[in-house]
N, C-alpha and C positions, 0 to 999 in steps of 0.2 A: 423589525421585521418588515421585509421587502414583498410587496403583494406579487403573487404569482401572476405571469403574464400568459394568456393563452397563444396558441399557434396563430390564430387570426389576428390578435393584437400585436404579436411580433411582427407579422408581415405589414400590417398597417404602419406601424413604426419604421421598418425598413423601407418601405415606400416613402414615407414622409422624409427620411433622411437622403434618400437619393433625389427627391425633388428639391429639397435645399441645396444639395451640392449643385444640381443643375441651374438653380437660381443664382448661386453665387458666381458661376462662370458666365452667366448670360450678360451680353453687353447692353441688351435692350431692358431698359428699366420697366417698361410696362409688362413684358412677357415674365421678367423676374418677380415682379409684384403678383402676378397670377400664379406662378409656380409657388411662391411662399404661402399665398392663401390656401392652395389645394394642399400643401405641406401640413397647414394648421388643421385643415379639414380631416386629414387621415390620421394626425395624432389625436383629435377629438374622437374620431371613430375608434380608435384603439382604446382609448379610456372609456368609451361607452359600452364597447362590447364586452369588456372584463367587468364594468360595473353591474351589467345586465346579468351576466353569469353568476357573480357574487349575491346579487339579490335574489335570482331563482335559487340558488343554493340555499341562502338563508330562508327564504320562504319554505322550501322543501323540509328543511330541518325543523321549522316551527311547526309545520303541519304535522310531522311525525311525532313532536313532542306533544302536540295538543292530543293527537289520537291516542297514544298510549299514556297521557297524563304523566310524563316524566318527572315534573315538578312535584308530584305527590309524593311525600315522604312516607315511608313505613312507620316512622316514629309518629306522624300525625294521625294514623288510622287507630280505630280501637282494636284491642286484643281480641275480640271475637271475630272481627273482619280479616285480620291476618290469619287466623287459624283456619278460615274458610277457604282462602287462597291456597294455603299449603296443602 
């Protein structure tokens, strides 16, 4: 399964690709090196923005699960408690 990339993540990756193409066409090695470093930074940002979103989504799901105790099975409850809920 391929992780979904956010719009911001895609923009960072597109910018990184553009910087790498510019670095390859660059005659000055110092500037090319700086462009490559900048491209790596944008790739890192793309990974981080999507990782942060995934973490926030996971934390929100865990909070909802804790709030409603979704892991508590009906089979684990006494019959009296189940009839009170219904």
